[in-house]
C-alpha positions, -999 to 999 in steps of 0.1 A, spaced: -273 20 150 -235 11 147 -204 31 159 -171 18 145 -134 34 164 -104 19 161 -68 11 181 -40 20 162 -6 1 172 28 14 146 26 -33 140 62 -23 124 74 -54 112 43 -66 97 44 -34 76 79 -38 66 72 -73 58 45 -62 38 58 -38 23 85 -60 12 62 -84 3 49 -64 -22 77 -47 -36 87 -77 -42 67 -97 -61 58 -64 -81 93 -59 -89 96 -99 -104 63 -92 -129 82 -61 -142 115 -81 -149 98 -108 -163 75 -85 -181 106 -66 -199 125 -96 -207 88 -108 -224 85 -77 -243 112 -56 -237 141 -51 -266 178 -68 -257 201 -41 -260 229 -62 -262 244 -59 -226 221 -68 -202 197 -47 -206 159 -46 -214 140 -19 -229 103 -12 -240 92 14 -257 58 26 -271 28 18 -261 34 -16 -243 54 10 -215 24 24 -205 13 -16 -190 37 -9 -166 23 20 -141 -11 2 -157 -6 -28 -132 11 -8 -110 -22 7 -107 -40 -25 -101 -15 -45 -82 -16 -13 -57 -44 10 -59 -71 -10 -68 -65 -43 -48 -62 -19 -22 -94 -1 -28 -113 -29 -34 -96 -52 -5 -85 -29 17 -54 -46 12 -23 -56 -8 -16 -91 -14 14 -81 10 -6 -69 31 -30 -94 36 -5 -119 38 6 -102 72 -34 -101 82 -32 -58 78 -63 -39 65 -64 -6 57 -89 14 70 -100 58 65 -100 67 101 -137 71 102 -129 29 103 -150 33 65 -134 15 40 -113 32 17 -118 42 -16 -97 46 -52 -85 84 -42 -77 72 -8 -59 43 -18 -38 62 -47 -35 90 -24 -19 65 -5 3 53 -32 12 82 -41 32 97 -13 55 53 -17 85 70 -29 91 94 -5 84 67 22 105 47 12 131 74 3 162 66 19 155 29 36 120 35 43 136 63 68 104 88 65 77 60 71 96 46 103 98 83 117 61 89 108 52 57 119 69 59 157 58 94 159 24 102 150 -2 94 170 -22 70 143 15 57 138 4 71 96 31 72 76 29 103 50 7 86 25 -17 78 54 -19 112 67 -25 123 31 -52 100 30 -68 97 62 -63 62 65 -46 33 86 -28 2 87 -42 -16 116 -58 -52 123 -94 -60 116 -93 -72 152 -86 -33 160 -115 -25 147 -140 -20 172 -184 -18 170 -205 -7 194 -244 -10 192 -264 18 203 -296 24 210 -317 55 213 
């Protein structure tokens, strides 16, 4: 039987870079969508009405929640070699990834200060979303497996 332990580290710089990469990608695609599907309001503003407006939260869910639930990382986290694990070292499910991401507005509010404070002050270096979902963000090398025989 194999038991896993995770050794958490803050990885503050990598987490900030990963988040910036993710939201830059998301907002670039968001603005491309607005220009392609939206109506020009005349002063440089584009607005999407009706069912196409539903595509924005659907894309957000696919980009952040689904990729994190299936791959344990968003593209930004993948680039920075970071993975999301449950605190018991298991792969997070869809619900866990959704819980993590529901706290993004709070974590990113005021230039990310709530997330930075939580990462630096919690023992497992978790932001609010991680605390809510019982997850940690680490490098794959921080997860250690030990074989135990009975």
